[in-house]
C-alpha atoms as one frame of an Amber mdcrd trajectory, in Angstrom:
protein
 129.565 204.271-155.019 128.436 200.936-153.643 124.912 200.869-152.274 124.968
 200.358-148.536 122.949 201.566-145.572 124.400 204.803-144.235 126.817 204.202
-141.348 127.957 207.293-139.454 131.254 206.608-137.681 131.422 209.854-135.716
 127.784 209.705-134.622 128.222 206.140-133.352 131.279 207.015-131.253 129.642
 210.102-129.747 126.486 208.120-128.983 128.460 205.477-127.090 130.488 208.182
-125.309 127.252 209.835-124.157 126.212 206.439-122.756 129.424 206.303-120.681
 131.232 203.729-122.839 134.752 203.846-124.248 134.924 202.660-127.860 137.975
 200.453-128.446 139.506 199.761-131.841 142.264 197.533-133.251 144.731 198.414
-136.026 143.947 195.174-137.840 144.516 194.480-141.538 144.937 191.310-143.639
 145.375 190.822-147.373 143.144 187.737-147.553 139.482 188.859-147.736 138.298
 185.837-145.754 140.728 186.529-142.940 139.893 190.235-143.027 136.215 189.397
-142.673 136.998 186.995-139.820 138.952 189.747-138.067 136.088 192.216-138.417
 133.575 189.690-137.119 135.803 188.869-134.137 136.115 192.571-133.393 132.368
 193.062-133.687 131.587 190.211-131.308 134.320 190.945-128.765 133.260 191.653
-125.200 133.686 195.407-125.666 132.173 198.403-127.454 134.110 198.285-130.718
 134.497 199.702-134.191 136.179 197.890-137.045 139.351 198.679-138.941 140.643
 197.992-142.430 144.356 198.739-142.112 145.906 198.847-145.574 149.062 197.182
-146.855 152.371 198.910-147.568 152.059 198.677-151.364 148.692 200.408-151.321
 150.000 203.095-148.974 152.674 204.146-151.480 150.466 203.689-154.557 152.284
 200.613-155.886 149.089 198.863-156.949 150.906 196.689-159.495 152.936 195.032
-156.717 149.802 194.610-154.600 148.041 192.892-157.515 151.032 190.646-158.177
 151.151 189.630-154.511 147.490 188.638-154.649 147.988 186.650-157.876 151.018
 184.815-156.509 149.625 184.206-153.032 152.252 186.384-151.327 151.158 187.579
-147.901 150.447 191.278-147.439 150.691 193.266-144.216 147.260 194.833-144.683
 144.133 194.959-146.809 144.683 196.153-150.439 141.439 198.087-150.790 142.409
 199.693-154.100 143.300 196.306-155.653 140.412 194.161-154.464 137.323 195.200
-156.429 134.336 196.807-154.722 132.378 193.533-154.853 135.126 191.705-152.948
 135.224 194.398-150.286 131.432 194.335-150.242 131.540 190.634-149.366 134.071
 191.364-146.604 131.729 193.968-145.120 128.386 192.305-145.832 126.555 191.461
-142.613 129.397 193.081-140.630 129.191 196.816-141.289 126.063 198.355-139.788
 124.892 201.289-137.690 126.249 199.629-134.526 129.550 198.573-136.073 131.108
 201.218-138.323 134.447 200.519-140.014 137.345 202.910-140.527 140.076 202.705
-143.191 143.615 203.323-141.879 146.497 203.708-144.293 149.580 205.969-143.797
 149.789 207.634-147.216 150.899 211.124-148.244 149.340 210.483-151.683 146.043
 208.832-150.727 143.647 209.871-153.507 143.335 206.289-154.788 142.543 205.139
-151.239 139.793 207.724-150.770 138.204 206.731-154.079 138.353 203.034-153.189
 136.853 203.426-149.722 133.991 205.526-151.110 133.343 202.937-153.836 133.154
 200.287-151.102 130.479 202.258-149.238 132.790 203.375-146.432 132.951 206.911
-145.056 135.578 207.017-142.280 139.348 207.274-142.507 142.306 209.059-140.915
 145.665 210.713-141.452 146.675 214.237-142.329 148.910 216.378-144.554 151.666
 216.598-141.919 151.318 213.368-139.956 151.166 211.121-143.031 153.984 212.965
-144.753 156.904 213.735-142.443 157.335 210.382-140.689 156.807 208.065-143.662
 158.901 209.152-146.625 160.248 212.073-148.630 157.096 213.420-150.293 157.420
 217.225-150.147 155.128 218.759-147.557 153.558 221.196-150.019 152.681 218.261
-152.283 151.139 216.386-149.368 149.032 219.457-148.530 147.746 219.558-152.126
 147.009 215.829-152.047 145.087 216.064-148.794 143.139 219.081-150.047 141.946
 216.933-152.943 141.171 214.074-150.558 138.950 216.326-148.448 136.986 217.097
-151.608 136.736 213.388-152.417 135.550 212.537-148.909 132.920 215.272-148.938
 131.254 213.537-151.891 130.267 210.728-149.503 127.558 213.054-148.191 125.641
 212.141-151.336 125.024 208.707-149.787 123.242 210.302-146.834 126.026 209.966
-144.271 128.417 212.514-142.786 131.994 211.460-143.627 134.434 211.199-140.736
 138.155 211.881-140.613 140.652 211.464-137.782 143.870 213.416-137.398 147.056
 211.438-136.911 148.934 214.545-135.781 148.917 213.540-132.113 151.072 210.517
-132.955 154.045 212.116-134.768 156.836 209.525-134.961 155.087 207.584-132.199
 157.371 208.819-129.422 159.737 211.535-128.180 157.740 214.463-129.575 156.760
 216.576-126.526 153.004 216.585-125.833 152.532 220.297-126.529 153.596 219.836
-130.150 151.556 216.637-130.529 148.461 218.535-129.385 149.270 221.471-131.675
 149.723 219.355-134.815 146.578 217.339-134.061 144.570 220.560-133.676 146.099
 222.118-136.795 145.252 219.072-138.898 141.711 219.155-137.514 141.489 222.818
-138.540 142.783 221.868-141.993 139.946 219.365-142.361 137.405 221.767-140.872
 138.314 224.591-143.235 137.987 222.206-146.154 134.386 221.476-145.211 134.532
 218.360-143.051 132.404 218.488-139.924 132.817 215.047-138.297 136.366 214.955
-136.954 138.365 213.099-134.317 141.617 214.391-132.853 144.381 212.032-131.797
 146.832 211.909-128.943 149.347 209.112-128.370 150.139 208.072-124.791 153.657
 209.180-123.884 155.964 208.802-120.875 154.182 210.439-117.916 150.507 209.884
-116.947 149.911 213.353-115.480 151.502 215.031-118.490 149.320 212.920-120.785
 146.257 214.049-118.838 147.315 217.675-119.364 147.666 217.001-123.082 144.199
 215.486-123.476 142.687 218.389-121.518 144.495 220.854-123.769 143.335 219.031
-126.882 139.717 219.159-125.715 139.940 222.861-124.824 141.477 223.911-128.141
 138.961 221.887-130.154 136.042 223.382-128.219 137.401 226.817-129.080 138.490
 226.301-132.696 135.971 223.771-134.061 132.692 225.410-133.020 130.451 223.787
-135.625 132.083 220.379-135.797 131.099 217.103-134.164 134.409 216.011-132.715
 135.838 213.556-130.231 139.252 212.670-128.842 140.917 209.354-129.644 143.814
 208.138-127.485 146.446 205.819-128.936 148.101 203.259-126.730 151.844 203.976
-126.652 153.237 203.988-130.202 156.931 203.488-129.439 158.985 200.466-128.360
 156.458 198.236-126.623 157.026 196.050-123.544 158.242 192.544-124.346 156.484
 190.845-121.412 152.762 190.019-121.664 152.072 191.558-118.259 154.010 194.714
-119.085 152.141 195.031-122.383 148.746 194.633-120.752 149.634 197.053-117.950
 150.586 199.708-120.509 147.325 199.133-122.376 145.380 199.427-119.098 147.112
 202.738-118.388 146.069 203.997-121.832 142.460 202.995-121.156 142.529 204.830
-117.844 143.939 207.931-119.569 141.131 207.798-122.120 138.395 207.430-119.501
 139.666 210.012-117.031 140.636 212.446-119.785 137.284 212.412-121.523 138.375
 210.651-124.720 135.705 208.717-126.566 137.842 206.128-128.352 141.040 204.144
-127.764 143.336 202.512-130.329 144.693 199.362-128.669 147.967 197.480-128.957
 148.578 193.815-128.227 150.981 191.517-126.379 152.663 190.745-129.729 153.549
 194.361-130.637 157.218 194.100-129.715 158.046 191.297-132.139 155.411 190.548
-134.833 152.044 191.336-136.387 149.340 190.258-133.913 146.800 187.528-134.593
 143.050 188.011-134.515 142.881 186.401-131.065 145.546 188.739-129.701 143.622
 191.722-131.041 140.457 190.489-129.332 142.383 189.983-126.103 143.608 193.578
-126.274 140.134 194.944-126.998 138.576 193.077-124.088 141.393 193.936-121.688
 141.085 197.625-122.598 137.319 197.471-122.081 137.707 195.851-118.643 140.320
 198.446-117.679 138.019 201.254-118.841 135.118 199.879-116.811 137.368 199.667
-113.742 138.487 203.277-114.217 134.873 204.381-114.670 133.740 202.513-111.552
 136.466 204.167-109.502 134.904 207.489-110.395 136.684 210.725-109.627 136.461
 214.271-110.917 135.166 214.997-114.428 137.731 215.472-117.226 139.986 218.430
-116.533 138.993 221.776-117.985 141.712 223.845-116.299 144.246 224.448-119.026
 146.835 226.651-117.288 149.425 223.927-117.718 152.813 223.718-119.380 151.455
 221.472-122.130 148.604 223.850-122.934 150.824 226.925-122.994 153.145 225.220
-125.464 150.307 223.917-127.632 148.558 227.273-127.804 151.779 229.107-128.653
 152.505 226.694-131.501 148.964 226.817-132.906 148.881 230.616-132.819 152.288
 230.910-134.450 151.221 228.691-137.344 147.861 230.409-137.847 149.685 233.741
-138.028 151.808 232.498-140.952 149.084 232.644-143.624 145.260 232.767-143.882
 145.252 229.471-145.803 146.040 226.781-143.250 147.692 224.434-145.730 150.046
 227.191-146.793 150.533 228.156-143.128 151.708 224.615-142.293 154.265 224.642
-145.109 155.596 228.061-144.056 155.716 227.047-140.388 157.908 224.030-141.087
 160.106 226.043-143.422 160.678 228.611-140.659 161.112 225.959-137.956 158.029
 227.144-136.069 157.031 223.496-136.155 159.959 221.113-135.835 159.530 217.442
-134.912 162.464 216.037-132.895 164.488 213.307-134.622 162.378 213.472-137.805
 164.617 213.151-140.895 162.187 214.470-143.524 163.824 217.171-145.721 161.069
 219.675-144.874 161.630 219.309-141.122 164.213 221.730-139.727 165.688 219.100
-137.421 167.000 221.582-134.868 164.597 220.833-131.990 165.453 218.038-129.576
 163.530 216.417-126.741 164.514 214.560-123.583 162.873 212.616-120.771 163.387
 214.299-117.409 164.157 212.566-114.110 160.427 212.564-113.282 159.560 210.887
-116.597 158.096 213.977-118.258 158.884 214.484-121.935 160.255 217.966-122.565
 162.434 220.105-124.786 166.222 219.804-124.767 166.734 222.198-127.693 164.115
 224.601-129.081 165.609 225.426-132.466 163.312 228.120-133.902 160.180 226.910
-132.084 158.186 229.913-130.771 158.509 228.664-127.195 161.162 230.938-125.724
 159.724 232.163-122.453 157.050 229.465-122.586 159.110 226.360-121.824 159.815
 226.085-118.108 162.833 224.691-116.357 166.460 224.173-117.345 166.911 222.308
-120.572 169.055 219.190-120.709 172.577 218.919-122.068 173.081 217.786-125.653
 171.482 214.419-126.407 173.977 211.634-127.136 173.284 208.500-129.162 173.214
 206.399-125.992 170.882 208.910-124.348 168.564 208.709-127.347 168.476 204.918
-127.170 167.687 205.071-123.454 164.840 207.498-124.145 163.451 205.309-126.918
 163.314 202.293-124.583 162.161 204.199-121.463 158.520 203.075-121.495 159.358
 199.539-122.549 161.886 199.178-119.734 159.625 200.754-117.123 156.699 198.408
-117.740 158.801 195.282-118.306 160.741 195.913-115.092 157.537 196.326-113.106
 156.121 193.129-114.622 159.265 191.121-113.849 159.382 192.451-110.286 155.760
 191.443-109.792 156.557 187.986-111.116 159.160 187.496-108.391 156.618 188.108
-105.633 154.519 185.307-104.094 151.244 184.785-105.927 148.303 186.322-104.081
 145.467 184.936-106.170 144.339 184.364-109.741 146.335 185.871-112.591 145.398
 189.477-113.210 145.595 189.228-116.991 143.988 186.089-118.478 145.508 185.108
-121.806 143.165 184.405-124.688 143.315 180.801-125.830 143.633 179.859-129.487
 145.952 181.863-131.675 148.517 182.937-129.096 151.743 181.186-129.762
């Protein structure tokens, strides 16, 4: 393992949360070490409380290290940082003078077979990553779920070895972001909590739990409250925090719509008691964002968070007698009743359809549950399949979902925020632009 001063990702985030600050983070990754270093430095020096990210390339995610190496030799651009192909010295130069106790760095990847990634990040002196046996399996390929569970069990063991460097390793669930959109919040909360329990029972004690912003602000607030309540109950000895993801589905195409959606995510994080926010940029709808666009997003999120904090209001909700919480608790309990070993319980639950992600095509997903967006914008269940939610789900379920209805649901958030932005643009200007655009790399 590379020699480096201990940097505790989870401790840093909790320390800034205790100080009343929202930590904001990009999903940035570049194949060129010099550009990756420049991106980390720009993130570190942004006008916000930030942590850094090494987002890995697609070849590394699927273990095709030969193709990653060939791309580097031939100067072919990669869509992320190939941490398992660059040697530890190269990554050390990327991180040197950047990584420190006030700027930890997390590795983000998307792999159901990530052992090589865990070894590489440890060799580079890093100790924070994310994912999960369900959330990095079902959406991304055809790796059998039971194989993914075995892989992630081994990865927990690999990550625990980092403690030998004097730092507590940190892992973040991706379960609250299943497919990015159209999975009702109760199931997002349940899978995020179950993945956190998987990590916890394999010995990890610094954990973050994810939730991706969905279609209705009040419903999202219920989800974050439920996530906090279940973690407080089920992770008694862990240091944990909530991380909110800015909407992961089809993103607004207008700059103003994009920034408004990001501001709403920051407000959700602040009012819900989340400690960290993953941002998205004005370029999300059509290309990989530049460094400048990432900085713009970080600073806009930080300003929005400060505005939400200054407005004040009640503390984060602790009342959990909500529809989202009832669904989440029912799903968690049903899975935990499947088997004492949580990895085995997850496999059994999907096989029985007790967990079933709408519109997910993975062979181990039952594919019988369907979701819909109601007239009020809330994301709910259209068909339950075998989900253990009979008598829990309220209201009349929708008619069968058609292909056109699915497309409308997929573009609901994009259309809502773009329409509002265009309507605002038709009104007489009342003063300076609300959202200043960063100069430089925007094009």
